[in-house]
N, C-alpha and C positions, 0 to 999 in steps of 0.2 A: 547437348555437348557429347562428343564421342567419349565412350567409357575409358578407352585407353589413354586419350589425351588428358582426361580428368586426373587419372592416376599419375601421369607424368607431371602435371602441375602440382599435385599434392606432394609428389616425390621431390620436386624442386624446392618447395617451401620447406619441407623437412630437411633437405640438404643444407639450406642456408642456416636454419636453426641449429642443426647439428654442428656446423662449422663454428658457430658462436659458442655453443655449449661444449665444444670439444677442445681443440688446442688453445683457444683464447680463455676458456674457463680454467684450464690447467695453468696458463700464464698468470691469471688472476689469483689463483691459489698460491702460487709461488711468491707473489708480491705481498700477500696478506697473511701468510702462514709462517710461523717460526720454524717449524719442521715440515716442510712441504711434502717430501716424499712419504713420510709416515701418514700425514693427514690425508694426502691424496689416496694412498693405499686403503686406509680405513674407509674413506668416502666411497671408493669404488666397490669395496667388499660389501658395504651396506647397500649400495645401489643394486648390485646383482643378487644379493640375498632377497631384498624386497621384490625385485623383478621376478625371481624364481617362484616365490610364494604367490604373488599376485597374478602370475601367468596362469596358475591353476584356476583362480577366480575368473579370469578372462575367458578361459576355455569353457567354464560352466555357463557363462553368459552367452557365449556363441552357440552352445548346444540348445539353449532356450530360444533360439531364433532372434537374438538381440545383436547381431553382427554390426549393424549400422550404429545402434546406440552405443555399443562398446567402442567402436571406432571414434565416434564423436567425444566420448568420455576421455579417450586417450589424448585427443587434440586439446580438449579443454583443460585437462589436468597438466599438460605441458605448459599451457598458458599460465596456470597458477604457479608452476615450478619456476618459470622465468620471473614472474611477479615477486615471488619470495626472494629470489636473488637480488632483485632491485631494492626491495624493502629492507632486507637484512644487511645489504651492502658489505662492509668489511667484517661484519659479525657472522658472515655465512659459515666460517670455519667452526663456529661455536654451536651451530645448529645442523650438523651433518645428518643426524637421524631424521629430522623433520623433512629436509629437502630430498633425502634418499627415498622416503616413502612416496613423495610425489613423483620422483624420477621413476621408481618402480611401477607405480600406477599408470603413469603416462605411457611408458614404453610397453608394458604388458598389454594394456587395452588398445594400443595403437597398432602394434606390429602383427598381432595374431589375425585380426580382421583384414589388415592391410595386405598381408601375404595371401590371404584367401581372395580378396578383391583383385589383386594382381594376377593371380592364377586364372580367375574366372572372367577377367576382362579381355583376355587375349587368346586367340586360337593357338593351339600347340604348334602348328606349322609356321606361325608368325612370331613365335616366341623369341627367336634370336634377333629378328629385326626390331622388336619392341624393346628388348634389353639393350640393344646397341643404341637405339634412338634415345632411350632413357639415360643411358650412360653418357651419351654425347651432350645432352642438355645439362646434366649435373656436372659434367666436366667443364663446360663453359662457366657454370656458376662457380666451380672450384677455381677457375682462372681469375674471375673478376671479384668475387666476394672476399676471399682472404685478404687481398691487398687493400680493398676498400674498408673492411672492418678493422684491419690492423692499423691503418692510417687514422680512422675515426677514433679508435681507442687511444692511440698515441696522442692525438691532438686534443681530445676531450678526456673521456675515461670509459671504463668498462660499463658502468651503471647507466650512463646516458645512452650508450649504444644499445643497451638492453631494451630500452623503450621502443626503438625501431624494430627490434626482433619481436617484441610483443605484438606489434601491428601485423607483422608477417604471419604470426601464429593465428591471428584473427582471420586473415585471408584464407589460411589453410582450413579453418573451421567452416567458413562460408562455402568453400569448394566441396566439403564433405556432403553437402545437401544435393550435389549432383551425382553422387555415387548411388548405384542401384542396389537394393537389398538382396542378399543372397537367399536362394531357395533352400533353406535348411530344414530338414525334417527333425522333429523333436525325438530324442532317444536318450537312453541312459548314458550318462557321462562316466565311462569306466576306463581311466587312463592306464591302470596296471594291467588289466586284461588285454588292452590294445597293445601295450608295450611288449608283452609276451608274444603276441601275434607278430609284431614287427620284427622281433629278434629271430624269428624263423626265416625271414627273408634276407638272403646274403647281401643284396644291394643296399637295403635299408640299414642293416647292421653296420656295414662299412660306412654308410652315410652319417650315422650318428657319431661314429668315431671321428670322421672328418669334421663334424660340427664342434666336437669337443676340442680338437686341435685349433680350429679357427678361433674359438673362444679364448684359447691360451695365447695366441700370437697375432691374430689379425683383426677380428671384429670387436671394436671397442676394447682392445686387449692391453695388457700391461706393456708389451713391447712398443706399441705406438705412443703410449704415455712417456715411456723412458726416452724415446727418440725426441719427443717434443721438449722434454726437460733439458736434454743435451743441447738442442737448438736454442732454446731460450737463454740458457746459461752462456752460450757461445756468442749469440748475436744480439742479446739483451732486450731489444724493443719489440713491441707487438707488430709494428710496421715491418720490421725485418722478418719476423715469423710469417706474416702475411705474404710478403714477397716470395719467400722460399716455397710456401705452400702453393702460390699461384704458378710459379715456374714449374713445380712438380706436376700441377694439374695440366699444364700445356703438354708436357711430355707424356702424361697419361692419355690424353686425347689422341696424340699422334700414334702411340703404340697400339691403343685399342682400335683405332681406325685401320691400321695396317693389318691387325689380326682379322678384323671383320672383312677386309677386302681379299686377303690371301688364304685365310684358313676357315672361312665360313663353310660349314658342312664337310670339312675335311678332318683327317686325323690330326689332332692337336697335342698329342702326348709329348712330343719333343719340346713344343713351346712351353708346356706346363712344367716339365722337368727343368729346362733352362731357367725359367722364371723363378723357380723355387731354389735353385742352386746359387744364382748370382748374389742374392742378399747375404747368404752364408759366407761366400767368398769375400764380399766387400767388408763384412764386419771384422774379418781378420786383418785387412789392411787398415781399418779404423783403429784397431787396438795396437797394431804395430807402429803405425805412423799417424798418431793422433793429431788432427788439425781440422780447421774449418772445412777444408776441401774434402778430406776423406769422410767427414761427417755428412756433408751435402751429398756425396756419392752414395753413401750407405742409405741415406734418407730417400734418394732417388730410386735405388733398386728395391727398397722395401715398399714404398708407397706407389710407385708406378707399376712394378711387376707383381708384387704379392697382393697389395691392397687393390690396385686398379685392374690389371689384366686378369689375374687369377680370380678376382671377385666376379668379373663379368662371366668368365667361363663357368665358375661355380654357380652363378645365378641361373644360367641356362639349364644346367644339369639339375639344379634343385627344383625348378618349376616343372620340368619334364618328368623328373622322378616322382614328384608328388602326384602327378596326373596318371602316370603309367603303373606305379607300384602301390598306390594308396587308393582304396575305394572311398567314395564320397562320404560314407558314414563314419569313416575313421579319420577324416581330414583334420578336424579340430585337434584330436589327440596327436596327430603327426606334428602339427606346428607347435603345440605346447611342449611336446617331448624334445623337439628340435631346440626350442628356447632353453629348456632345462640343461641339455648337454652343452650348449653355448655358455650358459651361466656357470656351470660347474668348472668349465675351462677357464672362464674369466676370473672366478673367485680364487682358484688355485694360483693363477698367474699373479694376481694382486697380493695374495698371501706371501708368495715368494718375493715380490717387490717390497712388501712390508718388512719382511725379515732382513732384506738387504738394507733398507732404510734404518733399521734398528742396529744392525751390525756395523754398518759403515760403507761408504761409497767405494771402498777399495775392492769390494766383492762384486761390484756392478758388472765388470767385464765378463765374469763367469756367467752371469744371468743373460747378458746379451748374446753370448755364444750359444748357450742352451736354447734360447728362444729361436735364434736364427737357424740352428740345426733342425728344429721342429718344423720349420718351413719346408725343408726337403721331404720330411715324412709326410707332410700335408700334400705336397705335389705328387708324391708316389701314390698316395691313397686316391687322390682325385683322378688320376689316370685309370684307375680301376672301376670308376663309376661310369656306367653306360651313358653315352652322349644323347641318344634317343631324340634326334631332331627330325625324324621323318614324320 
C-alpha cells in the first residue's frame, strides 16, 4: 500500500475519533457535570500537563529507534482511553486524573512519530498536494461524521456510540502495520542543547511562538471549547451540534478548495491576514447582538477560516520548515519542542478558562475578545514564516 495513502487512512480514523472525543465529549461533560466549565478546565489542564511530560518520554523512545512501536503504543493507549470512558460512564468526571494520563500517553506517543511519518512519507515538492488531499478527505469526514454521531448519541447515548469508535480505533491500529519504520540513527537525546541551537534560527524562533499562540487559541484550545459550550447551551441536543459542525465542514471544504485552486504556489499573505481578522470582527457582533445567528457566524469564521484554512496553510509551512531548517538528527527534538510550546499555550488558555468558570460567566466576553485578538497576532506571525514550496 502507498505510504502516503496509509497516512491518509490513519489520519481519517484519527479524525473520526477526535470528533467523538472533541465536541461530543464536551457535550457529555456538560450533561454529567455539576460545574462543567470548571471540570472541563481542570480536565484539559491535566490532559496537557500529562501530554507535556509524556512527550519527553516519547522523544526518548524515538531516539532509540522505536518510532513504529511508539506509534502503535499511541494508538493502543487511545483504545484504552476510549474503553475507560465506556467503563466509567457518568463517573468519568470523578476520575479525571486517570483518563488524563491515558490521554497524555496516547497523544504524546501518537503525534511525535505521526508527524515524522507524515514528513518522510511525502516528497517536499508534493507536500501541498498531499496536505490538500488529506484535508479534503478529513473535510468529507467532518461533513458526514458529526451529524451521524450527533444523531446516534441523541437516539441512543454517548456510551453506546463509543463502542463503534472503539472499533475504528482497532482499524487504525491494524493500519499501523503498513507504516514503514523510520531510518533513525541512535544518538544522545539532548533537548535543552537542541533548543538553544534552534533559538539561534530566526525562522524556528518565530515558529515556536506561532505554536504557542496556536495552543492558546486554535489547536485543541480553550477558545474552541468555549464556542462548543455556547453552541450546546443554545442548540441543546447533540444532533444539532453535529448538524452545525457538518455545515461548517462543508464550508471549510469549499474555502480550502478555492485556496488550493487560486493560491497554490502564490503569495497568500493577504488570505492569511483576512482569515485571522474576520473571526475577531465577528466576535464583536456576537457580543453586541447576541443570538443564535451571530453565534453561528462566529463559529463559521473561527472554524472555517482559523481552524480550517489557516491550519492547512500552517501544515504546509510546518512540514517544509521541518525539512529545510531542521537537520535529521535534531528532528525528534523539534517535534517534542513543538508539542511543549503547544501545551504551554493550551494550559495557559485553560487556566484562564478555569478562572472565568470560578469567577462567573459574566467575564466570558472578555476572554472571547482576548482569544479572538490573538488570532490576528497568529496571522501576522504566520505571514513571516517562509512558504518554501519549491
